[in-house]
ROVO-513532 format. One record per residue (C-alpha): residue in three letters; chain; x, y, z. Coordinates in nm, 3 decimals. Layout:
<atoms>
+-----+---+---------+---------+---------+
|   r | c |       X |       Y |       Z |
+-----+---+---------+---------+---------+
| ALA | A |       X |       Y |       Z |
...
+-----+---+---------+---------+---------+
</atoms>
This chain:
<atoms>
+-----+---+---------+---------+---------+
|   r | c |       X |       Y |       Z |
+-----+---+---------+---------+---------+
| UNK | A |   3.380 | -13.054 |   8.956 |
| UNK | A |   3.193 | -12.875 |   9.179 |
| UNK | A |   3.465 | -12.753 |   9.403 |
| UNK | A |   3.655 | -12.601 |   9.141 |
| UNK | A |   3.351 | -12.409 |   9.018 |
| UNK | A |   3.305 | -12.284 |   9.378 |
| UNK | A |   3.662 | -12.189 |   9.409 |
| UNK | A |   3.691 | -12.009 |   9.070 |
| UNK | A |   3.355 | -11.813 |   9.157 |
| UNK | A |   3.501 | -11.692 |   9.486 |
| UNK | A |   3.835 | -11.602 |   9.329 |
| UNK | A |   3.641 | -11.418 |   9.052 |
| UNK | A |   3.422 | -11.201 |   9.309 |
| UNK | A |   3.693 | -11.130 |   9.553 |
| UNK | A |   3.933 | -11.049 |   9.275 |
| UNK | A |   3.703 | -10.814 |   9.113 |
| UNK | A |   3.574 | -10.642 |   9.416 |
| UNK | A |   3.921 | -10.582 |   9.511 |
| UNK | A |   4.046 | -10.465 |   9.168 |
| UNK | A |   3.760 | -10.225 |   9.170 |
| UNK | A |   3.841 | -10.078 |   9.485 |
| UNK | A |   4.191 | -10.032 |   9.383 |
| UNK | A |   4.080 |  -9.877 |   9.077 |
| UNK | A |   3.894 |  -9.631 |   9.270 |
| UNK | A |   4.184 |  -9.562 |   9.506 |
| UNK | A |   4.434 |  -9.527 |   9.213 |
| UNK | A |   4.198 |  -9.273 |   9.040 |
| UNK | A |   4.130 |  -9.078 |   9.368 |
| UNK | A |   4.497 |  -9.061 |   9.435 |
| UNK | A |   4.598 |  -8.941 |   9.067 |
| UNK | A |   4.302 |  -8.703 |   9.014 |
| UNK | A |   4.204 |  -8.564 |   9.335 |
| UNK | A |   4.466 |  -8.592 |   9.612 |
| UNK | A |   4.782 |  -8.406 |   9.629 |
| UNK | A |   4.950 |  -8.713 |   9.804 |
| UNK | A |   5.143 |  -8.956 |   9.580 |
| UNK | A |   5.126 |  -9.240 |   9.832 |
| UNK | A |   4.740 |  -9.280 |   9.780 |
| UNK | A |   4.813 |  -9.341 |   9.409 |
| UNK | A |   5.081 |  -9.605 |   9.521 |
| UNK | A |   4.828 |  -9.768 |   9.726 |
| UNK | A |   4.602 |  -9.798 |   9.449 |
| UNK | A |   4.844 |  -9.954 |   9.233 |
| UNK | A |   4.946 | -10.198 |   9.483 |
| UNK | A |   4.589 | -10.282 |   9.548 |
| UNK | A |   4.524 | -10.359 |   9.186 |
| UNK | A |   4.859 | -10.578 |   9.174 |
| UNK | A |   4.719 | -10.757 |   9.470 |
| UNK | A |   4.381 | -10.822 |   9.309 |
| UNK | A |   4.542 | -10.957 |   9.001 |
| UNK | A |   4.781 | -11.187 |   9.216 |
| UNK | A |   4.482 | -11.331 |   9.406 |
| UNK | A |   4.312 | -11.398 |   9.099 |
| UNK | A |   4.609 | -11.568 |   8.939 |
| UNK | A |   4.691 | -11.785 |   9.215 |
| UNK | A |   4.313 | -11.902 |   9.246 |
| UNK | A |   4.332 | -12.011 |   8.878 |
| UNK | A |   4.659 | -12.173 |   8.959 |
| UNK | A |   4.542 | -12.376 |   9.234 |
| UNK | A |   4.251 | -12.485 |   9.055 |
| UNK | A |   4.448 | -12.580 |   8.747 |
| UNK | A |   4.697 | -12.795 |   8.993 |
| UNK | A |   4.424 | -12.971 |   9.156 |
| UNK | A |   4.283 | -13.079 |   8.792 |
| UNK | A |   4.621 | -13.197 |   8.683 |
| UNK | A |   4.645 | -13.398 |   8.998 |
| UNK | A |   4.305 | -13.560 |   8.956 |
| UNK | A |   4.403 | -13.681 |   8.614 |
| UNK | A |   4.746 | -13.798 |   8.714 |
| UNK | A |   4.549 | -13.996 |   9.003 |
| UNK | A |   4.297 | -14.138 |   8.729 |
| UNK | A |   4.571 | -14.229 |   8.518 |
| UNK | A |   4.773 | -14.421 |   8.797 |
| UNK | A |   4.442 | -14.620 |   8.893 |
| UNK | A |   4.355 | -14.704 |   8.523 |
| UNK | A |   4.721 | -14.854 |   8.461 |
| UNK | A |   4.762 | -15.196 |   8.603 |
+-----+---+---------+---------+---------+
</atoms>
């Protein structure tokens, strides 16, 4: 259980850092910069942060389901 908590915490901190960076880039591109590509980079960064977070949660859920299935197999004679 400890490894799942470590993975979730790592994904949470990395995802939130990238998300904050993406929002800052998006706001800079939308309000300050005259270049539209900066806004697109900000949107892409936000989408990447969400993708990283969802993949981390998916990996933890998959690992937990595998452990439950392995326990069930061991208990059945």
